[in-house]
ZADO-1210 file (C-alpha; in nm, 4 decimals, padded with zeros to 6 digits):
<atoms>
<atom x="-00.9625" y="03.7387" z="-03.4662" code="MET" pos="1"/>
<atom x="-00.9537" y="03.3555" z="-03.4927" code="GLU" pos="2"/>
<atom x="-01.2789" y="03.1574" z="-03.4794" code="ASN" pos="3"/>
<atom x="-01.3606" y="02.8532" z="-03.2678" code="LEU" pos="4"/>
<atom x="-01.3080" y="02.5375" z="-03.4503" code="ASP" pos="5"/>
<atom x="-01.5642" y="02.2784" z="-03.3912" code="SER" pos="6"/>
<atom x="-01.2759" y="02.0161" z="-03.3843" code="ASP" pos="7"/>
<atom x="-01.1173" y="02.2061" z="-03.0972" code="LEU" pos="8"/>
<atom x="-01.4650" y="02.2177" z="-02.9205" code="LEU" pos="9"/>
<atom x="-01.5219" y="01.8496" z="-02.9696" code="ARG" pos="10"/>
<atom x="-01.1603" y="01.7682" z="-02.8158" code="THR" pos="11"/>
<atom x="-01.2334" y="02.0124" z="-02.5227" code="PHE" pos="12"/>
<atom x="-01.5602" y="01.8303" z="-02.4469" code="VAL" pos="13"/>
<atom x="-01.3923" y="01.4897" z="-02.4577" code="ALA" pos="14"/>
<atom x="-01.1335" y="01.5933" z="-02.2174" code="VAL" pos="15"/>
<atom x="-01.3640" y="01.7729" z="-01.9916" code="ALA" pos="16"/>
<atom x="-01.6021" y="01.4776" z="-01.9683" code="GLU" pos="17"/>
<atom x="-01.3199" y="01.2268" z="-01.9194" code="ALA" pos="18"/>
<atom x="-01.1437" y="01.4309" z="-01.6489" code="GLY" pos="19"/>
<atom x="-00.7955" y="01.3823" z="-01.8180" code="SER" pos="20"/>
<atom x="-00.6317" y="01.4552" z="-02.1242" code="VAL" pos="21"/>
<atom x="-00.5190" y="01.0855" z="-02.1631" code="THR" pos="22"/>
<atom x="-00.8747" y="00.9702" z="-02.1140" code="ASP" pos="23"/>
<atom x="-01.0132" y="01.2317" z="-02.3392" code="GLY" pos="24"/>
<atom x="-00.7825" y="01.1175" z="-02.6145" code="ALA" pos="25"/>
<atom x="-00.9052" y="00.7654" z="-02.5976" code="VAL" pos="26"/>
<atom x="-01.2597" y="00.8916" z="-02.6423" code="ARG" pos="27"/>
<atom x="-01.1931" y="01.0774" z="-02.9659" code="ILE" pos="28"/>
<atom x="-00.9326" y="00.8010" z="-03.0811" code="TYR" pos="29"/>
<atom x="-00.6353" y="01.0419" z="-03.0960" code="ARG" pos="30"/>
<atom x="-00.2870" y="01.0429" z="-02.9464" code="SER" pos="31"/>
<atom x="-00.2412" y="01.2176" z="-02.5983" code="GLN" pos="32"/>
<atom x="00.0092" y="01.4633" z="-02.7638" code="SER" pos="33"/>
<atom x="-00.2426" y="01.5413" z="-03.0430" code="ALA" pos="34"/>
<atom x="-00.4986" y="01.6008" z="-02.7854" code="THR" pos="35"/>
<atom x="-00.2803" y="01.8412" z="-02.5781" code="SER" pos="36"/>
<atom x="-00.1882" y="02.0324" z="-02.8824" code="LEU" pos="37"/>
<atom x="-00.5805" y="02.0991" z="-02.9469" code="GLN" pos="38"/>
<atom x="-00.6236" y="02.2170" z="-02.6039" code="ILE" pos="39"/>
<atom x="-00.3333" y="02.4444" z="-02.6146" code="LYS" pos="40"/>
<atom x="-00.4461" y="02.5895" z="-02.9421" code="ARG" pos="41"/>
<atom x="-00.7968" y="02.6464" z="-02.7934" code="LEU" pos="42"/>
<atom x="-00.6524" y="02.8110" z="-02.4817" code="GLU" pos="43"/>
<atom x="-00.4414" y="03.0278" z="-02.7228" code="ALA" pos="44"/>
<atom x="-00.7501" y="03.1478" z="-02.9037" code="ILE" pos="45"/>
<atom x="-00.9338" y="03.2272" z="-02.5921" code="LEU" pos="46"/>
<atom x="-00.6462" y="03.3848" z="-02.4353" code="GLY" pos="47"/>
<atom x="-00.7270" y="03.1922" z="-02.1020" code="GLN" pos="48"/>
<atom x="-00.6837" y="02.8419" z="-01.9764" code="PRO" pos="49"/>
<atom x="-00.9737" y="02.6080" z="-02.0019" code="VAL" pos="50"/>
<atom x="-00.8401" y="02.3660" z="-01.7536" code="PHE" pos="51"/>
<atom x="-00.6503" y="02.3571" z="-01.4177" code="GLU" pos="52"/>
<atom x="-00.4000" y="02.0828" z="-01.4064" code="ARG" pos="53"/>
<atom x="-00.3358" y="01.8552" z="-01.1119" code="HIS" pos="54"/>
<atom x="-00.1577" y="01.5374" z="-01.1092" code="GLY" pos="55"/>
<atom x="-00.2703" y="01.3081" z="-01.3811" code="ARG" pos="56"/>
<atom x="-00.6023" y="01.4812" z="-01.4177" code="GLY" pos="57"/>
<atom x="-00.7654" y="01.8158" z="-01.5095" code="VAL" pos="58"/>
<atom x="-01.0586" y="02.0222" z="-01.3820" code="THR" pos="59"/>
<atom x="-01.2520" y="02.2932" z="-01.5583" code="LEU" pos="60"/>
<atom x="-01.1276" y="02.6649" z="-01.5023" code="SER" pos="61"/>
<atom x="-01.3784" y="02.9455" z="-01.4718" code="ASP" pos="62"/>
<atom x="-01.3542" y="02.9912" z="-01.8472" code="THR" pos="63"/>
<atom x="-01.3849" y="02.6145" z="-01.9267" code="GLY" pos="64"/>
<atom x="-01.7056" y="02.6106" z="-01.7015" code="ARG" pos="65"/>
<atom x="-01.8617" y="02.8831" z="-01.9031" code="ARG" pos="66"/>
<atom x="-01.7489" y="02.7111" z="-02.2289" code="LEU" pos="67"/>
<atom x="-01.8487" y="02.3525" z="-02.1591" code="LEU" pos="68"/>
<atom x="-02.2368" y="02.3823" z="-02.2207" code="PRO" pos="69"/>
<atom x="-02.1795" y="02.5856" z="-02.5369" code="VAL" pos="70"/>
<atom x="-01.9400" y="02.3442" z="-02.6753" code="ALA" pos="71"/>
<atom x="-02.1691" y="02.0359" z="-02.5870" code="GLN" pos="72"/>
<atom x="-02.4521" y="02.1953" z="-02.7498" code="ASP" pos="73"/>
<atom x="-02.2682" y="02.3019" z="-03.0581" code="VAL" pos="74"/>
<atom x="-02.1046" y="01.9717" z="-03.1312" code="THR" pos="75"/>
<atom x="-02.4334" y="01.7788" z="-03.0708" code="ALA" pos="76"/>
<atom x="-02.6194" y="02.0062" z="-03.3107" code="ARG" pos="77"/>
<atom x="-02.3435" y="01.9684" z="-03.5816" code="LEU" pos="78"/>
<atom x="-02.3588" y="01.5982" z="-03.5456" code="ASP" pos="79"/>
<atom x="-02.7384" y="01.5952" z="-03.5814" code="ALA" pos="80"/>
<atom x="-02.7320" y="01.8113" z="-03.8958" code="VAL" pos="81"/>
<atom x="-02.4515" y="01.5965" z="-04.0476" code="LEU" pos="82"/>
<atom x="-02.6261" y="01.2754" z="-03.9550" code="ARG" pos="83"/>
<atom x="-02.9566" y="01.3981" z="-04.1119" code="ASN" pos="84"/>
<atom x="-02.7846" y="01.5221" z="-04.4418" code="ILE" pos="85"/>
<atom x="-02.5503" y="01.2263" z="-04.4651" code="SER" pos="86"/>
<atom x="-02.8311" y="00.9556" z="-04.4375" code="GLN" pos="87"/>
<atom x="-02.9801" y="01.0969" z="-04.7455" code="ASP" pos="88"/>
<atom x="-02.6540" y="01.1494" z="-04.9408" code="ALA" pos="89"/>
<atom x="-02.4559" y="00.8468" z="-04.8930" code="VAL" pos="90"/>
<atom x="-02.5462" y="00.4931" z="-04.9502" code="THR" pos="91"/>
<atom x="-02.4119" y="00.1717" z="-05.1009" code="GLY" pos="92"/>
<atom x="-02.1333" y="-00.0739" z="-04.9921" code="LYS" pos="93"/>
<atom x="-01.7686" y="00.0009" z="-04.9186" code="LEU" pos="94"/>
<atom x="-01.4839" y="-00.2503" z="-04.8982" code="ARG" pos="95"/>
<atom x="-01.2108" y="-00.1231" z="-04.6729" code="LEU" pos="96"/>
<atom x="-00.8705" y="-00.2875" z="-04.5883" code="GLY" pos="97"/>
<atom x="-00.7065" y="-00.1978" z="-04.2615" code="VAL" pos="98"/>
<atom x="-00.3691" y="-00.3185" z="-04.1304" code="PRO" pos="99"/>
<atom x="-00.3888" y="-00.5249" z="-03.8188" code="ASP" pos="100"/>
<atom x="-00.0871" y="-00.3816" z="-03.6540" code="ASP" pos="101"/>
<atom x="-00.1917" y="-00.0096" z="-03.6179" code="HIS" pos="102"/>
<atom x="-00.4107" y="-00.0237" z="-03.3173" code="GLY" pos="103"/>
<atom x="-00.7593" y="-00.1349" z="-03.2673" code="ARG" pos="104"/>
<atom x="-00.8466" y="00.2012" z="-03.1110" code="ALA" pos="105"/>
<atom x="-00.7790" y="00.3708" z="-03.4564" code="LYS" pos="106"/>
<atom x="-00.9950" y="00.1193" z="-03.6352" code="LEU" pos="107"/>
<atom x="-01.2601" y="00.1402" z="-03.3920" code="ALA" pos="108"/>
<atom x="-01.2634" y="00.5374" z="-03.4165" code="GLY" pos="109"/>
<atom x="-01.2695" y="00.5178" z="-03.7939" code="ILE" pos="110"/>
<atom x="-01.5523" y="00.2799" z="-03.8183" code="ILE" pos="111"/>
<atom x="-01.7470" y="00.4601" z="-03.5219" code="ALA" pos="112"/>
<atom x="-01.7238" y="00.8066" z="-03.6857" code="ALA" pos="113"/>
<atom x="-01.8119" y="00.6657" z="-04.0334" code="PHE" pos="114"/>
<atom x="-02.1103" y="00.4672" z="-03.9219" code="THR" pos="115"/>
<atom x="-02.2472" y="00.7270" z="-03.6950" code="ARG" pos="116"/>
<atom x="-02.2669" y="00.9817" z="-03.9799" code="HIS" pos="117"/>
<atom x="-02.3448" y="00.7287" z="-04.2615" code="HIS" pos="118"/>
<atom x="-02.5587" y="00.4491" z="-04.1217" code="PRO" pos="119"/>
<atom x="-02.6890" y="00.3553" z="-04.4648" code="LYS" pos="120"/>
<atom x="-02.3594" y="00.2407" z="-04.6009" code="VAL" pos="121"/>
<atom x="-02.2716" y="-00.1334" z="-04.5740" code="GLU" pos="122"/>
<atom x="-01.9257" y="-00.1687" z="-04.4571" code="LEU" pos="123"/>
<atom x="-01.7054" y="-00.4774" z="-04.5474" code="ASP" pos="124"/>
<atom x="-01.3828" y="-00.4461" z="-04.3434" code="VAL" pos="125"/>
<atom x="-01.0719" y="-00.6548" z="-04.3978" code="THR" pos="126"/>
<atom x="-00.8215" y="-00.6506" z="-04.1047" code="CYS" pos="127"/>
<atom x="-00.5081" y="-00.8326" z="-04.2233" code="ALA" pos="128"/>
<atom x="-00.1550" y="-00.7941" z="-04.3117" code="LEU" pos="129"/>
<atom x="-00.1477" y="-00.4884" z="-04.5419" code="SER" pos="130"/>
<atom x="00.1092" y="-00.6219" z="-04.8042" code="THR" pos="131"/>
<atom x="-00.1656" y="-00.7609" z="-05.0113" code="CYS" pos="132"/>
<atom x="-00.3808" y="-00.4508" z="-05.0071" code="PHE" pos="133"/>
<atom x="-00.2345" y="-00.2593" z="-05.3085" code="PRO" pos="134"/>
<atom x="-00.2864" y="-00.5731" z="-05.5287" code="ASP" pos="135"/>
<atom x="-00.6505" y="-00.6193" z="-05.3855" code="ALA" pos="136"/>
<atom x="-00.7104" y="-00.2568" z="-05.4726" code="LEU" pos="137"/>
<atom x="-00.5718" y="-00.2979" z="-05.8436" code="ASP" pos="138"/>
<atom x="-00.7911" y="-00.6117" z="-05.8829" code="LYS" pos="139"/>
<atom x="-01.1137" y="-00.4189" z="-05.7526" code="GLY" pos="140"/>
<atom x="-01.1311" y="-00.6538" z="-05.4548" code="LEU" pos="141"/>
<atom x="-01.1049" y="-00.3548" z="-05.2049" code="LEU" pos="142"/>
<atom x="-01.2258" y="00.0124" z="-05.2540" code="ASP" pos="143"/>
<atom x="-01.0176" y="00.1694" z="-05.0080" code="LEU" pos="144"/>
<atom x="-00.7179" y="00.0625" z="-04.7947" code="ALA" pos="145"/>
<atom x="-00.4367" y="00.1745" z="-04.5476" code="ILE" pos="146"/>
<atom x="-00.1081" y="00.0245" z="-04.5971" code="TYR" pos="147"/>
<atom x="00.2681" y="00.1026" z="-04.5589" code="GLU" pos="148"/>
<atom x="00.5214" y="00.1779" z="-04.8281" code="VAL" pos="149"/>
<atom x="00.8495" y="00.3242" z="-04.8294" code="GLU" pos="150"/>
<atom x="00.8046" y="00.5471" z="-05.1403" code="ARG" pos="151"/>
<atom x="00.4315" y="00.6692" z="-05.1980" code="PRO" pos="152"/>
<atom x="00.3041" y="00.7100" z="-05.5477" code="SER" pos="153"/>
<atom x="00.1078" y="01.0146" z="-05.6585" code="ARG" pos="154"/>
<atom x="-00.2031" y="00.8130" z="-05.6186" code="HIS" pos="155"/>
<atom x="-00.1421" y="00.7412" z="-05.2523" code="GLU" pos="156"/>
<atom x="-00.2145" y="00.9808" z="-04.9620" code="GLU" pos="157"/>
<atom x="00.0301" y="00.9858" z="-04.6882" code="VAL" pos="158"/>
<atom x="-00.1388" y="00.9711" z="-04.3373" code="LEU" pos="159"/>
<atom x="00.1697" y="00.9103" z="-04.1051" code="VAL" pos="160"/>
<atom x="00.5590" y="00.9176" z="-04.1558" code="GLU" pos="161"/>
<atom x="00.7427" y="00.7169" z="-03.9046" code="ASP" pos="162"/>
<atom x="01.1445" y="00.7069" z="-03.9213" code="PRO" pos="163"/>
<atom x="01.2696" y="00.3533" z="-03.8709" code="THR" pos="164"/>
<atom x="01.5609" y="00.2476" z="-03.6524" code="CYS" pos="165"/>
<atom x="01.7176" y="-00.0578" z="-03.5078" code="TRP" pos="166"/>
<atom x="01.6081" y="-00.1290" z="-03.1597" code="MET" pos="167"/>
<atom x="01.7011" y="-00.3633" z="-02.8873" code="SER" pos="168"/>
<atom x="01.5888" y="-00.4434" z="-02.5305" code="SER" pos="169"/>
<atom x="01.6936" y="-00.1590" z="-02.2896" code="ALA" pos="170"/>
<atom x="01.8356" y="-00.4531" z="-02.0693" code="HIS" pos="171"/>
<atom x="02.0507" y="-00.6388" z="-02.3316" code="ARG" pos="172"/>
<atom x="02.3734" y="-00.5383" z="-02.5114" code="ASP" pos="173"/>
<atom x="02.4684" y="-00.7159" z="-02.8264" code="PHE" pos="174"/>
<atom x="02.7812" y="-00.5351" z="-02.9000" code="SER" pos="175"/>
<atom x="02.9816" y="-00.8513" z="-02.8039" code="ALA" pos="176"/>
<atom x="02.7823" y="-01.0880" z="-03.0324" code="ASP" pos="177"/>
<atom x="02.9939" y="-01.2341" z="-03.3015" code="GLU" pos="178"/>
<atom x="02.6782" y="-01.3174" z="-03.5216" code="SER" pos="179"/>
<atom x="02.4129" y="-01.0488" z="-03.4402" code="LEU" pos="180"/>
<atom x="02.0675" y="-01.1948" z="-03.3843" code="PRO" pos="181"/>
<atom x="01.7905" y="-01.0246" z="-03.5645" code="VAL" pos="182"/>
<atom x="01.4082" y="-01.0363" z="-03.5781" code="ALA" pos="183"/>
<atom x="01.2425" y="-00.9951" z="-03.9119" code="LEU" pos="184"/>
<atom x="00.8972" y="-00.9933" z="-04.0701" code="PHE" pos="185"/>
<atom x="00.8503" y="-01.3362" z="-04.2310" code="ASP" pos="186"/>
<atom x="00.6726" y="-01.2181" z="-04.5291" code="HIS" pos="187"/>
<atom x="00.7814" y="-01.0343" z="-04.8297" code="ALA" pos="188"/>
<atom x="00.7420" y="-00.6573" z="-04.7659" code="CYS" pos="189"/>
<atom x="00.9575" y="-00.3483" z="-04.7746" code="TRP" pos="190"/>
<atom x="01.0196" y="-00.3603" z="-04.4033" code="TRP" pos="191"/>
<atom x="01.2047" y="-00.7036" z="-04.4539" code="ARG" pos="192"/>
<atom x="01.3742" y="-00.5821" z="-04.7551" code="ASP" pos="193"/>
<atom x="01.4847" y="-00.2591" z="-04.5578" code="ALA" pos="194"/>
<atom x="01.6139" y="-00.4578" z="-04.2728" code="ALA" pos="195"/>
<atom x="01.8113" y="-00.7025" z="-04.4889" code="ILE" pos="196"/>
<atom x="01.9616" y="-00.4243" z="-04.7006" code="ALA" pos="197"/>
<atom x="02.0843" y="-00.2437" z="-04.3714" code="SER" pos="198"/>
<atom x="02.2355" y="-00.5591" z="-04.2396" code="LEU" pos="199"/>
<atom x="02.4216" y="-00.6269" z="-04.5568" code="GLU" pos="200"/>
<atom x="02.5552" y="-00.2669" z="-04.5652" code="ALA" pos="201"/>
<atom x="02.6685" y="-00.3095" z="-04.2129" code="ARG" pos="202"/>
<atom x="02.8871" y="-00.5886" z="-04.3371" code="GLY" pos="203"/>
<atom x="02.9145" y="-00.8009" z="-04.0393" code="LYS" pos="204"/>
<atom x="02.7665" y="-01.1574" z="-03.9649" code="PRO" pos="205"/>
<atom x="02.4104" y="-01.1821" z="-03.8540" code="TYR" pos="206"/>
<atom x="02.1495" y="-01.4548" z="-03.8146" code="ARG" pos="207"/>
<atom x="01.7786" y="-01.4461" z="-03.8282" code="ILE" pos="208"/>
<atom x="01.6775" y="-01.5440" z="-03.4715" code="ALA" pos="209"/>
<atom x="01.2995" y="-01.4705" z="-03.4819" code="TYR" pos="210"/>
<atom x="01.0515" y="-01.4191" z="-03.7551" code="SER" pos="211"/>
<atom x="00.7003" y="-01.2825" z="-03.7192" code="SER" pos="212"/>
<atom x="00.4059" y="-01.1689" z="-03.9380" code="GLN" pos="213"/>
<atom x="00.3241" y="-00.8605" z="-03.7291" code="SER" pos="214"/>
<atom x="00.4810" y="-00.5581" z="-03.5767" code="VAL" pos="215"/>
<atom x="00.3706" y="-00.6604" z="-03.2221" code="SER" pos="216"/>
<atom x="00.5581" y="-01.0059" z="-03.2866" code="GLY" pos="217"/>
<atom x="00.8820" y="-00.8316" z="-03.3642" code="VAL" pos="218"/>
<atom x="00.8409" y="-00.5833" z="-03.0802" code="ILE" pos="219"/>
<atom x="00.7844" y="-00.8787" z="-02.8354" code="ALA" pos="220"/>
<atom x="01.1163" y="-01.0542" z="-02.9528" code="ALA" pos="221"/>
<atom x="01.3138" y="-00.7245" z="-02.9031" code="VAL" pos="222"/>
<atom x="01.1614" y="-00.6701" z="-02.5758" code="GLU" pos="223"/>
<atom x="01.2482" y="-01.0154" z="-02.4519" code="ALA" pos="224"/>
<atom x="01.6088" y="-00.9562" z="-02.5643" code="GLY" pos="225"/>
<atom x="01.6097" y="-01.2399" z="-02.8194" code="ILE" pos="226"/>
<atom x="01.7111" y="-01.0148" z="-03.1066" code="ALA" pos="227"/>
<atom x="01.7244" y="-00.6661" z="-03.2454" code="ILE" pos="228"/>
<atom x="01.4578" y="-00.5402" z="-03.4846" code="GLY" pos="229"/>
<atom x="01.4091" y="-00.2685" z="-03.7348" code="LEU" pos="230"/>
<atom x="01.1078" y="-00.0789" z="-03.6129" code="LEU" pos="231"/>
<atom x="00.9234" y="00.2656" z="-03.6447" code="GLY" pos="232"/>
<atom x="01.0459" y="00.5087" z="-03.3891" code="ARG" pos="233"/>
<atom x="00.6770" y="00.5440" z="-03.2681" code="SER" pos="234"/>
<atom x="00.7373" y="00.2058" z="-03.1063" code="SER" pos="235"/>
<atom x="01.0043" y="00.3319" z="-02.8908" code="LEU" pos="236"/>
<atom x="00.9311" y="00.3080" z="-02.5203" code="HIS" pos="237"/>
<atom x="01.1227" y="00.2715" z="-02.1891" code="SER" pos="238"/>
<atom x="01.1735" y="-00.1101" z="-02.2261" code="GLY" pos="239"/>
<atom x="01.3520" y="-00.0435" z="-02.5615" code="LEU" pos="240"/>
<atom x="01.6544" y="00.1450" z="-02.6786" code="SER" pos="241"/>
<atom x="01.7916" y="00.2677" z="-03.0204" code="VAL" pos="242"/>
<atom x="02.0767" y="00.0437" z="-03.1275" code="ALA" pos="243"/>
<atom x="02.1694" y="00.1438" z="-03.4637" code="GLY" pos="244"/>
<atom x="02.4683" y="00.3536" z="-03.4381" code="LYS" pos="245"/>
<atom x="02.6215" y="00.1582" z="-03.1530" code="ASN" pos="246"/>
<atom x="02.6182" y="-00.1616" z="-03.3650" code="LEU" pos="247"/>
<atom x="02.7525" y="00.0012" z="-03.6666" code="GLY" pos="248"/>
<atom x="02.4238" y="00.0416" z="-03.8673" code="PHE" pos="249"/>
<atom x="02.3758" y="00.3454" z="-04.1154" code="GLY" pos="250"/>
<atom x="02.0541" y="00.5428" z="-04.1661" code="ASN" pos="251"/>
<atom x="01.7372" y="00.3498" z="-04.2495" code="THR" pos="252"/>
<atom x="01.4433" y="00.4803" z="-04.4442" code="PRO" pos="253"/>
<atom x="01.1058" y="00.6114" z="-04.2990" code="ALA" pos="254"/>
<atom x="00.7914" y="00.4195" z="-04.3075" code="SER" pos="255"/>
<atom x="00.4949" y="00.6009" z="-04.4820" code="LYS" pos="256"/>
<atom x="00.1355" y="00.4917" z="-04.3912" code="LEU" pos="257"/>
<atom x="-00.0785" y="00.5648" z="-04.6839" code="VAL" pos="258"/>
<atom x="-00.4404" y="00.5634" z="-04.7968" code="MET" pos="259"/>
<atom x="-00.4990" y="00.4037" z="-05.1421" code="GLY" pos="260"/>
<atom x="-00.8252" y="00.3769" z="-05.3496" code="ALA" pos="261"/>
<atom x="-00.9391" y="00.1579" z="-05.6367" code="SER" pos="262"/>
<atom x="-01.0891" y="00.3077" z="-05.9583" code="GLY" pos="263"/>
<atom x="-01.4457" y="00.1960" z="-05.8435" code="SER" pos="264"/>
<atom x="-01.7305" y="00.4340" z="-05.9016" code="GLN" pos="265"/>
<atom x="-01.8183" y="00.4679" z="-05.5304" code="LYS" pos="266"/>
<atom x="-01.7285" y="00.8356" z="-05.4879" code="ALA" pos="267"/>
<atom x="-01.9877" y="00.8778" z="-05.2165" code="GLY" pos="268"/>
<atom x="-01.8783" y="00.6239" z="-04.9735" code="PRO" pos="269"/>
<atom x="-01.5265" y="00.6468" z="-05.0588" code="GLN" pos="270"/>
<atom x="-01.5102" y="01.0170" z="-04.9971" code="ASP" pos="271"/>
<atom x="-01.6903" y="00.9955" z="-04.6750" code="ALA" pos="272"/>
<atom x="-01.4529" y="00.7134" z="-04.5499" code="MET" pos="273"/>
<atom x="-01.1482" y="00.9237" z="-04.6489" code="LYS" pos="274"/>
<atom x="-01.2791" y="01.2154" z="-04.4350" code="GLU" pos="275"/>
<atom x="-01.2948" y="00.9598" z="-04.1289" code="ALA" pos="276"/>
<atom x="-00.9603" y="00.8167" z="-04.1915" code="ILE" pos="277"/>
<atom x="-00.8214" y="01.1717" z="-04.2104" code="ARG" pos="278"/>
<atom x="-00.9719" y="01.2562" z="-03.8983" code="ALA" pos="279"/>
<atom x="-00.8440" y="00.9680" z="-03.7179" code="ALA" pos="280"/>
<atom x="-00.4829" y="01.0453" z="-03.8221" code="PHE" pos="281"/>
<atom x="-00.5278" y="01.4286" z="-03.8064" code="LEU" pos="282"/>
<atom x="-00.4524" y="01.4726" z="-04.1762" code="VAL" pos="283"/>
<atom x="-00.5879" y="01.7943" z="-04.3283" code="LYS" pos="284"/>
<atom x="-00.6352" y="01.8595" z="-04.6955" code="VAL" pos="285"/>
</atoms>
C-alpha cells in the first residue's frame, strides 16, 4: 500500500482552499499541469476522487471533505516542526542569483518557502540577466545561482529542459519575405549564438529587425509580427505559431535551466536553498 506524501497533501489543501486547480497552483508556485498531476496521484492512492469538477472550479467530494481537516493539520504540524528545527540549524548569509525572465511567481515562491523555514538566514538576491552568473560564482560573488546553458557541466544541476524552436506571430506569414526579419537577444549568450548558427545553416538572407535583453522583449516582437524569434517551446501560446520547418530551419538545441553553486563554505544555507529551488521546479534527487 502506498503512503500519503505530505507534498500531495499540501497540493490538495491549496486547491481545496482556492476552489480551483489554477488558483491553487498559484498559491504553491507550481504550474497548473504539475498541480493536476499531483491531485491525480493523490486520487490514485486513495482510490477515490477528492474533488468534483464543475466549469473552471472544483468542490470537495465526500472523500475530500473527510481528508481536508486531516491534511490541514498534518501540513501545519510539519511546517511548525521544520520551522523550529531550521531556526536552530541554519544561519548565515546567502547570495542568490535568479534570472529575471523566469517568472516572478517562482522567485516569490522560492524566497517565501526559504524564509518561512529559515528566518535566520540573511538573503542577498540578485535578479538580473543570467549570462554573468557563472562568472560571478567562479569569482565568489554569488553562492548559488539559476541560469541557462546548452550543455550543463557535471557541477550544474538541471532544473528544467525546454526545447527551442523558431516562432512567429500566428497572424503573420513570413514565407514570402526575401530577407527574413529576426528578433535576437542583444547580449552574448548561447541563445543568440544558437539563433545565428541556425540562420546561417538555413543559408538564406536574414536581417536583425529587433534586439532585446530579455525573453519577454523577444516574445513581444514576435507577437507583434515584427520578426520571428528563437524561443523555448514553453513560451508557445495561441498568439504564436511554430515557424521553423515552414521557413526551412533545421532542429535547434534545447535550453537547460540549471542550478550552480560556488565553492564557498556555506553548506547549511546553500543546501536549504537548493531544496527550496528544487521544490519550486519539482526536481527530486
